[in-house]
N, C-alpha and C positions, 0 to 999 in steps of 0.2 A: 463455773458451777455456782449457782446461786446460794446453795447451803453447803457447808462443809460435809464431806462424807461421814456417815454414821457407821461405826464399826462395832460389831458385837462378837464376843467369843462365848461359845457354849460347850460345856463339858470339858473345858481346858482352861488353864491359867492365861491371863492377859499377857500378850507379848508386845512390848514397845517396838521391837525390830519388825515384827510381822505387821503391826499396825502401820508403821512408817512405809513399808513396802506397799500395802494396800492403798494408802493415801496417795502415793506416788503413781500407782497404776490408775487410780480413779481420776486424777488430774489429767492424765494422758487420754482419757476417753473423750475429751473435748475435741481432740483432733478428728474424731470420727463424726461428731454432731456437736456443734457449739452452743446449743440451747438447753443443755442439761440443767434441770432444776434441782434435783437431789439424787443421792446415791446412798443406798443402804447395803451393807455387806455383813453376812453372818458366816463366821468360821466355826464349824462344829466338829468335834471329835466324838463320834458315837460311843455310847457306853458298851455296846456289844463288842466283843473281841472277835477279830477274824483270825484265821489260821496264821497269817504272817504279821499281824499287828493292826493297829487302828487305821482305818481309811478316812481321811478328812473330807468333809463336804463343805463347799463354799457356795453360798447363794448370793446373788446380786439382784438388786431391785433399783432400776434407774427410771426416774420420772423425767419426762420431756413434755413440752406443751401438748396437751391433748392425748397423751398416751403414757403407758407404763410398760417398760421392757424388763423381763425377768429371766435370769439364768438360774435354774434350780433343778439340776439334773442329779439323779442318784448316781454316785460314782461306781456303783456295783462293785465288781471285784477288780477294779483298776488299781493294781498295787503300786502304781506310780504315785497315787494320791496318798500313800503312807507318808509322803513328805508334804507338809501343809503348803509349802511354797510352790510346789508343782500344782497342787489343787488350786491355789490362788491364780497362778499363771493360766491354767486351763479355763477357769471361770471367766477371767478378764478377756481372754482371747475370744471366748464365745460371745461375750457382751460386745466386744469390738465388731464382730461380724454382724451382730444384730443391729447395732447403731449404724454401721455402714449401710446395711440393707434399708433401714428406716430412712436414713438421709437420702439415699438414692430414690426411694419411693416418693418422698416429699418433693424432691426436685422434679420428678416426673409429673407430679400433681400440679406443679406450676405450669400454667398454660404455656405449651411450647410455641403456640402461635401468638402469644401475647406480645403486643408491641411495646417497645421501650418508650417510656414517657420522657418528657423534657422538663427540667426544673433548674432552679438556682439554689445554691446552698445559702441558707439564712443564719445558721448557727452551727458552730463546731465546738465540741468539748472533748478534745483528745484524752484528757486526764479522766474523764468519765466514760470514755469509749463510745460516744454517740454524737450525732448531729441531726439537724433538721433541714428539710428541703421545702421549697414552695413550688408547687407544680404550676404548669402553664395556665391551669384553670383556678389557681389561687388556693389550693389545698395545702395544708401543712402535712408533711410526711416525715416520720422518724426514720433514721437509719443507724445501724450499729457498725462499729469498726469492721467487723467481719464481712459486711456487705460491700465495702469498697474494694474494687478489683484491680485498679491500675495505678494506685498511689497509696501512700501511707496516710492515715487520717491526719497526722501532724502537718502534712503538706497541703491540705485542703483549706481554703479560705472562704469566708462569706463572699458571696457574689460569684463564685465559680459556677460555670455552667456544667450540668451533668445529664447523662441519660440514665434511666433507672427502670427497674421491674419492681412491681409492688404486689403486696398481698395484704389481706386484712389480718392484723395482729390482734393480740388480746386487748390492747388499748387503743385500737384505731389502725389506720393504714400505716404500713411500714415498707421501706424499700428493702428488697432482698438482694438486689444487685445495684451498685452505684459505680458508674464509670465517668470519670471527669473528662470533658471534652475540650478541644482547643477552640478554634474559630468557628467551629461548626454551629449552625443555628437551625432551629426547627423550621419546617415548611409551614407557612401560614396561609 
């Protein structure tokens, strides 16, 4: 996540334990989509009293490149949400489903008939989670640690030959899949 999660409590006192749980769940969202830019969480205890007590409401707002995903459902009479931790769990599970669907949609948008390109690794910075490729036509292409499919980024060296799929990123071409190859060479 590019920006640490922003947590707000409304109509209730701040809880360090609850905030820690929220931050833990927010970090785990990256398992469902690894390009999360920000996450805002609001935990609210409505002022109106229900028959059996307060029903907590948790809303999540996650920003990803080109989109914003929101979970903001009225808990209605779901008395399980009288426990704020259950409300937090349910909101994060709903966001996980949204992120998974978003990631699946993005993967389908990548041209399924796209041909893999051939390139050489020109730069590797494992400590900063990225590297650069030079394509067969001389273009520089960025790749992130998560794009590498058959090795760890720490094992890749400048000069390694790779196959890759690319898309246009916010700052230019980027590889969305990088696979280190052995003695295989491109057809010329």
